[in-house]
Backbone as XML, in Angstrom:
<?xml version="1.0"?>
<chain id="A" units="angstrom">
  <residue number="1" name="MET">
    <atom name="N" x="0.864" y="-1.055" z="0.121"/>
    <atom name="CA" x="-0.100" y="0.016" z="0.128"/>
    <atom name="C" x="0.937" y="1.416" z="0.182"/>
  </residue>
  <residue number="2" name="ALA">
    <atom name="N" x="0.247" y="2.397" z="-0.145"/>
    <atom name="CA" x="0.890" y="3.660" z="-0.472"/>
    <atom name="C" x="1.433" y="4.082" z="0.953"/>
  </residue>
  <residue number="3" name="LYS">
    <atom name="N" x="2.445" y="4.631" z="0.983"/>
    <atom name="CA" x="3.181" y="5.013" z="2.474"/>
    <atom name="C" x="3.339" y="6.515" z="2.271"/>
  </residue>
  <residue number="4" name="ILE">
    <atom name="N" x="2.992" y="7.145" z="1.199"/>
    <atom name="CA" x="3.025" y="8.672" z="1.166"/>
    <atom name="C" x="2.457" y="9.376" z="1.994"/>
  </residue>
  <residue number="5" name="HIS">
    <atom name="N" x="2.882" y="10.493" z="2.562"/>
    <atom name="CA" x="2.190" y="11.408" z="3.524"/>
    <atom name="C" x="1.299" y="12.196" z="2.875"/>
  </residue>
  <residue number="6" name="CYS">
    <atom name="N" x="-0.189" y="12.017" z="3.643"/>
    <atom name="CA" x="-0.998" y="13.174" z="2.953"/>
    <atom name="C" x="-2.077" y="13.888" z="4.112"/>
  </residue>
  <residue number="7" name="LEU">
    <atom name="N" x="-2.482" y="14.813" z="3.698"/>
    <atom name="CA" x="-3.500" y="15.429" z="4.335"/>
    <atom name="C" x="-4.981" y="15.182" z="3.685"/>
  </residue>
  <residue number="8" name="ALA">
    <atom name="N" x="-5.984" y="14.737" z="4.379"/>
    <atom name="CA" x="-7.090" y="14.558" z="3.896"/>
    <atom name="C" x="-8.073" y="15.346" z="4.496"/>
  </residue>
  <residue number="9" name="ASP">
    <atom name="N" x="-9.036" y="16.146" z="3.822"/>
    <atom name="CA" x="-10.046" y="16.858" z="4.288"/>
    <atom name="C" x="-11.422" y="15.896" z="3.938"/>
  </residue>
  <residue number="10" name="VAL">
    <atom name="N" x="-11.831" y="15.447" z="5.197"/>
    <atom name="CA" x="-12.955" y="14.469" z="5.128"/>
    <atom name="C" x="-14.134" y="15.045" z="5.715"/>
  </residue>
  <residue number="11" name="CYS">
    <atom name="N" x="-15.344" y="14.976" z="4.640"/>
    <atom name="CA" x="-16.622" y="15.402" z="5.629"/>
    <atom name="C" x="-17.419" y="14.310" z="5.226"/>
  </residue>
  <residue number="12" name="SER">
    <atom name="N" x="-18.031" y="13.695" z="6.255"/>
    <atom name="CA" x="-18.992" y="12.538" z="6.267"/>
    <atom name="C" x="-20.365" y="12.954" z="6.722"/>
  </residue>
  <residue number="13" name="VAL">
    <atom name="N" x="-21.376" y="12.690" z="5.790"/>
    <atom name="CA" x="-22.820" y="12.841" z="6.137"/>
    <atom name="C" x="-23.941" y="11.918" z="6.249"/>
  </residue>
  <residue number="14" name="PRO">
    <atom name="N" x="-24.499" y="11.582" z="7.181"/>
    <atom name="CA" x="-25.399" y="10.641" z="7.030"/>
    <atom name="C" x="-26.535" y="11.041" z="6.134"/>
  </residue>
  <residue number="15" name="ILE">
    <atom name="N" x="-27.259" y="10.081" z="5.377"/>
    <atom name="CA" x="-28.222" y="10.395" z="4.414"/>
    <atom name="C" x="-29.454" y="9.610" z="5.107"/>
  </residue>
  <residue number="16" name="GLY">
    <atom name="N" x="-30.559" y="10.226" z="4.788"/>
    <atom name="CA" x="-32.240" y="9.711" z="5.214"/>
    <atom name="C" x="-32.178" y="9.966" z="6.604"/>
  </residue>
  <residue number="17" name="THR">
    <atom name="N" x="-31.754" y="10.746" z="7.279"/>
    <atom name="CA" x="-31.866" y="10.725" z="8.957"/>
    <atom name="C" x="-33.505" y="11.802" z="9.173"/>
  </residue>
  <residue number="18" name="ALA">
    <atom name="N" x="-33.711" y="11.736" z="10.394"/>
    <atom name="CA" x="-35.098" y="12.152" z="10.710"/>
    <atom name="C" x="-34.940" y="13.617" z="10.954"/>
  </residue>
  <residue number="19" name="SER">
    <atom name="N" x="-33.852" y="13.998" z="11.274"/>
    <atom name="CA" x="-33.467" y="15.510" z="11.593"/>
    <atom name="C" x="-32.629" y="16.197" z="10.673"/>
  </residue>
  <residue number="20" name="PRO">
    <atom name="N" x="-32.727" y="17.319" z="10.364"/>
    <atom name="CA" x="-31.579" y="18.001" z="9.569"/>
    <atom name="C" x="-30.335" y="17.963" z="10.280"/>
  </residue>
  <residue number="21" name="SER">
    <atom name="N" x="-30.365" y="18.205" z="11.524"/>
    <atom name="CA" x="-29.060" y="18.265" z="12.494"/>
    <atom name="C" x="-28.481" y="16.974" z="12.540"/>
  </residue>
  <residue number="22" name="ILE">
    <atom name="N" x="-26.966" y="17.133" z="12.166"/>
    <atom name="CA" x="-26.188" y="15.927" z="12.472"/>
    <atom name="C" x="-25.152" y="15.984" z="12.988"/>
  </residue>
  <residue number="23" name="SER">
    <atom name="N" x="-25.278" y="16.811" z="14.243"/>
    <atom name="CA" x="-24.038" y="17.093" z="15.230"/>
    <atom name="C" x="-23.716" y="15.733" z="15.959"/>
  </residue>
  <residue number="24" name="ASP">
    <atom name="N" x="-25.032" y="14.991" z="16.253"/>
    <atom name="CA" x="-24.658" y="13.898" z="16.992"/>
    <atom name="C" x="-23.806" y="12.972" z="16.042"/>
  </residue>
  <residue number="25" name="PHE">
    <atom name="N" x="-24.220" y="12.670" z="14.904"/>
    <atom name="CA" x="-23.303" y="12.114" z="13.892"/>
    <atom name="C" x="-21.856" y="12.510" z="14.022"/>
  </residue>
  <residue number="26" name="VAL">
    <atom name="N" x="-21.739" y="13.764" z="13.859"/>
    <atom name="CA" x="-20.453" y="14.420" z="13.696"/>
    <atom name="C" x="-19.763" y="13.999" z="15.135"/>
  </residue>
  <residue number="27" name="ALA">
    <atom name="N" x="-20.319" y="14.144" z="16.229"/>
    <atom name="CA" x="-19.736" y="13.993" z="17.406"/>
    <atom name="C" x="-19.052" y="12.503" z="17.285"/>
  </residue>
  <residue number="28" name="GLU">
    <atom name="N" x="-19.815" y="11.308" z="16.938"/>
    <atom name="CA" x="-19.605" y="9.893" z="16.962"/>
    <atom name="C" x="-18.330" y="9.942" z="15.991"/>
  </residue>
  <residue number="29" name="ILE">
    <atom name="N" x="-18.506" y="10.422" z="14.612"/>
    <atom name="CA" x="-17.175" y="10.365" z="13.862"/>
    <atom name="C" x="-16.093" y="10.870" z="14.402"/>
  </residue>
  <residue number="30" name="GLU">
    <atom name="N" x="-16.153" y="11.976" z="14.779"/>
    <atom name="CA" x="-15.163" y="12.606" z="15.585"/>
    <atom name="C" x="-14.446" y="11.650" z="16.731"/>
  </residue>
  <residue number="31" name="ARG">
    <atom name="N" x="-15.132" y="11.229" z="17.455"/>
    <atom name="CA" x="-14.816" y="10.420" z="18.501"/>
    <atom name="C" x="-13.765" y="8.981" z="17.920"/>
  </residue>
  <residue number="32" name="LYS">
    <atom name="N" x="-14.250" y="8.655" z="16.984"/>
    <atom name="CA" x="-13.549" y="7.578" z="15.988"/>
    <atom name="C" x="-12.516" y="7.906" z="15.678"/>
  </residue>
  <residue number="33" name="ILE">
    <atom name="N" x="-12.262" y="9.339" z="14.957"/>
    <atom name="CA" x="-11.150" y="9.711" z="14.283"/>
    <atom name="C" x="-10.061" y="10.027" z="15.708"/>
  </residue>
  <residue number="34" name="ARG">
    <atom name="N" x="-10.175" y="10.501" z="16.460"/>
    <atom name="CA" x="-9.580" y="10.906" z="17.764"/>
    <atom name="C" x="-9.090" y="9.415" z="18.423"/>
  </residue>
  <residue number="35" name="GLN">
    <atom name="N" x="-9.706" y="8.504" z="18.373"/>
    <atom name="CA" x="-9.307" y="7.230" z="18.854"/>
    <atom name="C" x="-7.929" y="6.532" z="17.976"/>
  </residue>
  <residue number="36" name="SER">
    <atom name="N" x="-8.003" y="7.051" z="17.080"/>
    <atom name="CA" x="-6.721" y="6.860" z="16.119"/>
    <atom name="C" x="-5.637" y="7.390" z="16.184"/>
  </residue>
  <residue number="37" name="HIS">
    <atom name="N" x="-4.366" y="6.941" z="16.047"/>
    <atom name="CA" x="-3.233" y="7.849" z="16.354"/>
    <atom name="C" x="-2.814" y="8.747" z="15.733"/>
  </residue>
  <residue number="38" name="LEU">
    <atom name="N" x="-3.650" y="8.880" z="14.315"/>
    <atom name="CA" x="-3.491" y="9.919" z="13.730"/>
    <atom name="C" x="-3.952" y="11.490" z="13.779"/>
  </residue>
  <residue number="39" name="LYS">
    <atom name="N" x="-2.981" y="12.406" z="13.513"/>
    <atom name="CA" x="-3.415" y="13.600" z="13.739"/>
    <atom name="C" x="-4.528" y="14.097" z="13.058"/>
  </residue>
  <residue number="40" name="SER">
    <atom name="N" x="-5.335" y="14.982" z="13.683"/>
    <atom name="CA" x="-6.571" y="15.431" z="13.115"/>
    <atom name="C" x="-7.055" y="16.831" z="13.434"/>
  </residue>
  <residue number="41" name="THR">
    <atom name="N" x="-7.654" y="17.558" z="12.561"/>
    <atom name="CA" x="-8.278" y="18.744" z="13.171"/>
    <atom name="C" x="-9.544" y="19.120" z="12.806"/>
  </residue>
  <residue number="42" name="LEU">
    <atom name="N" x="-10.614" y="18.929" z="13.717"/>
    <atom name="CA" x="-11.888" y="19.491" z="13.289"/>
    <atom name="C" x="-12.167" y="20.982" z="12.811"/>
  </residue>
  <residue number="43" name="HIS">
    <atom name="N" x="-12.790" y="20.748" z="11.965"/>
    <atom name="CA" x="-13.135" y="22.263" z="11.238"/>
    <atom name="C" x="-14.474" y="22.329" z="11.276"/>
  </residue>
  <residue number="44" name="SER">
    <atom name="N" x="-15.228" y="23.368" z="10.586"/>
    <atom name="CA" x="-16.630" y="23.627" z="10.769"/>
    <atom name="C" x="-17.254" y="22.782" z="9.536"/>
  </residue>
  <residue number="45" name="ALA">
    <atom name="N" x="-16.659" y="22.457" z="8.446"/>
    <atom name="CA" x="-17.030" y="21.475" z="7.458"/>
    <atom name="C" x="-16.159" y="20.236" z="7.365"/>
  </residue>
  <residue number="46" name="GLY">
    <atom name="N" x="-15.912" y="19.741" z="8.317"/>
    <atom name="CA" x="-15.290" y="18.188" z="8.253"/>
    <atom name="C" x="-14.175" y="18.117" z="9.100"/>
  </residue>
  <residue number="47" name="THR">
    <atom name="N" x="-13.101" y="17.251" z="8.922"/>
    <atom name="CA" x="-12.110" y="16.939" z="9.389"/>
    <atom name="C" x="-10.759" y="16.808" z="8.833"/>
  </residue>
  <residue number="48" name="THR">
    <atom name="N" x="-9.510" y="17.548" z="8.877"/>
    <atom name="CA" x="-8.485" y="16.965" z="8.215"/>
    <atom name="C" x="-7.542" y="16.145" z="8.925"/>
  </residue>
  <residue number="49" name="ILE">
    <atom name="N" x="-7.477" y="15.053" z="8.270"/>
    <atom name="CA" x="-6.594" y="14.107" z="8.944"/>
    <atom name="C" x="-5.222" y="13.824" z="8.201"/>
  </residue>
  <residue number="50" name="GLU">
    <atom name="N" x="-4.065" y="13.647" z="9.044"/>
    <atom name="CA" x="-2.807" y="13.708" z="8.546"/>
    <atom name="C" x="-2.136" y="12.306" z="8.788"/>
  </residue>
  <residue number="51" name="GLY">
    <atom name="N" x="-1.466" y="11.729" z="7.951"/>
    <atom name="CA" x="-0.811" y="10.631" z="8.199"/>
    <atom name="C" x="-0.361" y="9.954" z="6.929"/>
  </residue>
  <residue number="52" name="PRO">
    <atom name="N" x="0.050" y="8.771" z="6.872"/>
    <atom name="CA" x="0.279" y="8.051" z="5.690"/>
    <atom name="C" x="-0.984" y="7.670" z="4.923"/>
  </residue>
  <residue number="53" name="TRP">
    <atom name="N" x="-0.726" y="7.589" z="3.566"/>
    <atom name="CA" x="-1.923" y="7.364" z="2.805"/>
    <atom name="C" x="-2.758" y="6.382" z="3.247"/>
  </residue>
  <residue number="54" name="ASP">
    <atom name="N" x="-2.028" y="5.380" z="3.404"/>
    <atom name="CA" x="-2.813" y="3.985" z="3.913"/>
    <atom name="C" x="-3.466" y="3.907" z="4.859"/>
  </residue>
  <residue number="55" name="GLU">
    <atom name="N" x="-2.946" y="4.464" z="6.219"/>
    <atom name="CA" x="-3.383" y="4.767" z="7.135"/>
    <atom name="C" x="-4.764" y="5.590" z="7.209"/>
  </residue>
  <residue number="56" name="VAL">
    <atom name="N" x="-4.550" y="6.799" z="6.546"/>
    <atom name="CA" x="-5.901" y="7.500" z="6.289"/>
    <atom name="C" x="-6.862" y="6.908" z="5.671"/>
  </residue>
  <residue number="57" name="MET">
    <atom name="N" x="-6.672" y="6.361" z="4.623"/>
    <atom name="CA" x="-7.666" y="5.718" z="3.973"/>
    <atom name="C" x="-8.412" y="4.510" z="4.695"/>
  </residue>
  <residue number="58" name="SER">
    <atom name="N" x="-7.712" y="3.828" z="5.391"/>
    <atom name="CA" x="-7.830" y="2.847" z="6.240"/>
    <atom name="C" x="-9.049" y="3.154" z="7.124"/>
  </residue>
  <residue number="59" name="LEU">
    <atom name="N" x="-8.708" y="4.365" z="7.879"/>
    <atom name="CA" x="-9.333" y="5.259" z="8.805"/>
    <atom name="C" x="-10.958" y="5.685" z="8.140"/>
  </residue>
  <residue number="60" name="ILE">
    <atom name="N" x="-10.681" y="6.216" z="7.200"/>
    <atom name="CA" x="-12.058" y="6.427" z="6.406"/>
    <atom name="C" x="-12.912" y="5.322" z="6.300"/>
  </residue>
  <residue number="61" name="GLY">
    <atom name="N" x="-12.369" y="4.279" z="5.874"/>
    <atom name="CA" x="-13.304" y="2.956" z="6.004"/>
    <atom name="C" x="-13.550" y="2.511" z="7.126"/>
  </residue>
  <residue number="62" name="GLU">
    <atom name="N" x="-13.004" y="2.926" z="8.147"/>
    <atom name="CA" x="-13.466" y="2.336" z="9.699"/>
    <atom name="C" x="-14.573" y="3.303" z="10.186"/>
  </residue>
  <residue number="63" name="ILE">
    <atom name="N" x="-14.331" y="4.585" z="9.490"/>
    <atom name="CA" x="-15.677" y="5.677" z="9.819"/>
    <atom name="C" x="-16.754" y="5.166" z="9.385"/>
  </residue>
  <residue number="64" name="HIS">
    <atom name="N" x="-16.796" y="4.654" z="8.264"/>
    <atom name="CA" x="-18.077" y="4.429" z="7.363"/>
    <atom name="C" x="-18.333" y="2.952" z="8.129"/>
  </residue>
  <residue number="65" name="GLU">
    <atom name="N" x="-17.609" y="1.964" z="8.548"/>
    <atom name="CA" x="-18.145" y="0.737" z="9.267"/>
    <atom name="C" x="-18.559" y="1.090" z="10.566"/>
  </residue>
  <residue number="66" name="HIS">
    <atom name="N" x="-18.018" y="2.013" z="11.281"/>
    <atom name="CA" x="-18.710" y="2.711" z="12.667"/>
    <atom name="C" x="-19.961" y="3.269" z="12.701"/>
  </residue>
  <residue number="67" name="ALA">
    <atom name="N" x="-20.217" y="4.209" z="11.591"/>
    <atom name="CA" x="-21.441" y="4.738" z="11.264"/>
    <atom name="C" x="-22.454" y="3.681" z="11.044"/>
  </residue>
  <residue number="68" name="HIS">
    <atom name="N" x="-22.270" y="2.937" z="10.373"/>
    <atom name="CA" x="-23.098" y="1.659" z="9.805"/>
    <atom name="C" x="-23.521" y="0.871" z="11.095"/>
  </residue>
  <residue number="69" name="ALA">
    <atom name="N" x="-22.606" y="0.549" z="11.989"/>
    <atom name="CA" x="-22.682" y="-0.097" z="13.083"/>
    <atom name="C" x="-23.430" y="0.513" z="14.106"/>
  </residue>
  <residue number="70" name="LEU">
    <atom name="N" x="-23.286" y="1.786" z="14.298"/>
    <atom name="CA" x="-24.252" y="2.653" z="14.744"/>
    <atom name="C" x="-25.608" y="2.646" z="14.354"/>
  </residue>
  <residue number="71" name="GLY">
    <atom name="N" x="-25.880" y="2.289" z="13.200"/>
    <atom name="CA" x="-27.204" y="2.481" z="12.792"/>
    <atom name="C" x="-27.597" y="3.255" z="11.577"/>
  </residue>
  <residue number="72" name="TYR">
    <atom name="N" x="-26.623" y="3.863" z="11.045"/>
    <atom name="CA" x="-26.645" y="5.082" z="9.901"/>
    <atom name="C" x="-26.969" y="3.933" z="8.774"/>
  </residue>
  <residue number="73" name="VAL">
    <atom name="N" x="-27.942" y="3.855" z="7.952"/>
    <atom name="CA" x="-27.978" y="3.198" z="6.973"/>
    <atom name="C" x="-27.101" y="3.694" z="5.443"/>
  </residue>
  <residue number="74" name="ARG">
    <atom name="N" x="-26.913" y="4.844" z="5.356"/>
    <atom name="CA" x="-26.509" y="5.342" z="4.334"/>
    <atom name="C" x="-25.201" y="6.728" z="4.582"/>
  </residue>
  <residue number="75" name="VAL">
    <atom name="N" x="-24.298" y="6.386" z="4.378"/>
    <atom name="CA" x="-23.462" y="7.633" z="4.679"/>
    <atom name="C" x="-22.412" y="8.085" z="3.434"/>
  </residue>
  <residue number="76" name="HIS">
    <atom name="N" x="-22.362" y="9.387" z="3.100"/>
    <atom name="CA" x="-21.978" y="10.072" z="1.928"/>
    <atom name="C" x="-20.651" y="10.712" z="2.875"/>
  </residue>
  <residue number="77" name="THR">
    <atom name="N" x="-19.421" y="10.498" z="2.081"/>
    <atom name="CA" x="-18.100" y="11.072" z="2.627"/>
    <atom name="C" x="-17.482" y="11.718" z="1.382"/>
  </residue>
  <residue number="78" name="ASP">
    <atom name="N" x="-17.121" y="13.074" z="1.294"/>
    <atom name="CA" x="-16.378" y="13.565" z="0.303"/>
    <atom name="C" x="-14.872" y="13.795" z="0.814"/>
  </residue>
  <residue number="79" name="ILE">
    <atom name="N" x="-14.081" y="13.515" z="-0.066"/>
    <atom name="CA" x="-12.700" y="13.562" z="0.743"/>
    <atom name="C" x="-11.498" y="14.196" z="-0.462"/>
  </residue>
  <residue number="80" name="ARG">
    <atom name="N" x="-10.968" y="15.273" z="-0.002"/>
    <atom name="CA" x="-9.779" y="15.850" z="-0.730"/>
    <atom name="C" x="-8.483" y="15.485" z="0.002"/>
  </residue>
  <residue number="81" name="VAL">
    <atom name="N" x="-7.686" y="15.125" z="-0.994"/>
    <atom name="CA" x="-6.021" y="14.651" z="-0.548"/>
    <atom name="C" x="-4.976" y="15.280" z="-1.004"/>
  </residue>
  <residue number="82" name="GLY">
    <atom name="N" x="-4.302" y="15.819" z="-0.600"/>
    <atom name="CA" x="-3.375" y="16.480" z="-0.804"/>
    <atom name="C" x="-1.876" y="15.779" z="-0.445"/>
  </residue>
  <residue number="83" name="THR">
    <atom name="N" x="-1.110" y="15.699" z="-1.297"/>
    <atom name="CA" x="0.460" y="15.263" z="-0.969"/>
    <atom name="C" x="1.479" y="15.777" z="-1.613"/>
  </residue>
  <residue number="84" name="ARG">
    <atom name="N" x="2.653" y="16.180" z="-1.020"/>
    <atom name="CA" x="4.061" y="16.720" z="-1.364"/>
    <atom name="C" x="4.964" y="15.906" z="-1.145"/>
  </residue>
  <residue number="85" name="THR">
    <atom name="N" x="6.111" y="15.987" z="-2.025"/>
    <atom name="CA" x="7.200" y="15.051" z="-2.048"/>
    <atom name="C" x="8.575" y="16.176" z="-1.797"/>
  </residue>
  <residue number="86" name="ASP">
    <atom name="N" x="8.320" y="17.583" z="-1.758"/>
    <atom name="CA" x="9.469" y="18.139" z="-1.716"/>
    <atom name="C" x="9.872" y="18.846" z="-0.106"/>
  </residue>
  <residue number="87" name="LYS">
    <atom name="N" x="8.816" y="18.520" z="0.698"/>
    <atom name="CA" x="9.095" y="18.762" z="2.335"/>
    <atom name="C" x="7.625" y="18.305" z="3.112"/>
  </residue>
  <residue number="88" name="ASN">
    <atom name="N" x="7.995" y="17.916" z="4.323"/>
    <atom name="CA" x="6.776" y="17.733" z="5.229"/>
    <atom name="C" x="6.255" y="18.772" z="5.613"/>
  </residue>
  <residue number="89" name="GLN">
    <atom name="N" x="5.005" y="18.560" z="5.598"/>
    <atom name="CA" x="3.910" y="19.774" z="6.151"/>
    <atom name="C" x="2.573" y="19.402" z="6.484"/>
  </residue>
  <residue number="90" name="THR">
    <atom name="N" x="2.457" y="20.029" z="7.813"/>
    <atom name="CA" x="0.998" y="19.821" z="8.260"/>
    <atom name="C" x="0.057" y="20.580" z="8.081"/>
  </residue>
  <residue number="91" name="ALA">
    <atom name="N" x="-1.268" y="20.363" z="8.105"/>
    <atom name="CA" x="-2.083" y="21.167" z="8.189"/>
    <atom name="C" x="-1.916" y="22.726" z="8.866"/>
  </residue>
  <residue number="92" name="GLN">
    <atom name="N" x="-1.443" y="22.563" z="10.090"/>
    <atom name="CA" x="-1.114" y="23.744" z="10.651"/>
    <atom name="C" x="-0.078" y="24.523" z="9.785"/>
  </residue>
  <residue number="93" name="ASP">
    <atom name="N" x="0.810" y="24.304" z="9.438"/>
    <atom name="CA" x="1.915" y="24.743" z="8.688"/>
    <atom name="C" x="1.329" y="25.498" z="7.573"/>
  </residue>
  <residue number="94" name="LYS">
    <atom name="N" x="0.485" y="24.848" z="6.814"/>
    <atom name="CA" x="-0.262" y="25.536" z="5.604"/>
    <atom name="C" x="-1.059" y="26.670" z="6.146"/>
  </residue>
  <residue number="95" name="MET">
    <atom name="N" x="-1.843" y="26.824" z="6.982"/>
    <atom name="CA" x="-2.406" y="27.710" z="7.900"/>
    <atom name="C" x="-1.579" y="28.746" z="8.251"/>
  </residue>
  <residue number="96" name="ASP">
    <atom name="N" x="-0.293" y="28.301" z="8.760"/>
    <atom name="CA" x="0.570" y="29.473" z="9.212"/>
    <atom name="C" x="1.168" y="30.554" z="8.131"/>
  </residue>
  <residue number="97" name="VAL">
    <atom name="N" x="1.310" y="29.860" z="7.007"/>
    <atom name="CA" x="2.059" y="30.312" z="6.110"/>
    <atom name="C" x="0.864" y="31.482" z="5.379"/>
  </residue>
  <residue number="98" name="VAL">
    <atom name="N" x="-0.277" y="31.139" z="5.204"/>
    <atom name="CA" x="-1.429" y="32.048" z="4.742"/>
    <atom name="C" x="-1.622" y="33.141" z="5.695"/>
  </residue>
  <residue number="99" name="LEU">
    <atom name="N" x="-1.633" y="32.886" z="7.202"/>
    <atom name="CA" x="-1.858" y="33.722" z="7.809"/>
    <atom name="C" x="-0.645" y="34.768" z="8.024"/>
  </residue>
  <residue number="100" name="LYS">
    <atom name="N" x="0.683" y="34.380" z="7.970"/>
    <atom name="CA" x="1.879" y="35.229" z="8.017"/>
    <atom name="C" x="1.784" y="36.339" z="6.825"/>
  </residue>
  <residue number="101" name="LYS">
    <atom name="N" x="1.235" y="35.744" z="5.563"/>
    <atom name="CA" x="0.968" y="36.530" z="4.464"/>
    <atom name="C" x="0.101" y="37.573" z="4.686"/>
  </residue>
  <residue number="102" name="LEU">
    <atom name="N" x="-0.982" y="37.306" z="5.426"/>
    <atom name="CA" x="-1.977" y="38.328" z="5.725"/>
    <atom name="C" x="-1.409" y="39.361" z="6.563"/>
  </residue>
  <residue number="103" name="GLY">
    <atom name="N" x="-0.485" y="38.970" z="7.479"/>
    <atom name="CA" x="-0.028" y="39.832" z="8.665"/>
    <atom name="C" x="-0.611" y="39.472" z="9.850"/>
  </residue>
  <residue number="104" name="ALA">
    <atom name="N" x="-1.268" y="38.527" z="9.816"/>
    <atom name="CA" x="-1.753" y="38.086" z="11.054"/>
    <atom name="C" x="-0.979" y="37.627" z="12.116"/>
  </residue>
</chain>
């Protein structure tokens, strides 16, 4: 499997729930992510997960399995993945560069 380091922006949403609110679902998914050894950052539209490609993708699969085990019949996940080979970069590093350019 691929070992390249990646940053994956992940947004999972349950489909067909009785309520438009998904905060309970998000809390359960975030709990599962935090149980992993991978670094993650929760934000308003998902979570950024950092680590080796195969481990990040495996965790995303585990998120789906966990959601289904909780009774969610259908789950949709959008994923954006970035990789670099010229340097190691964390999600915080990326934000710091932009904030510095903004003068913040």
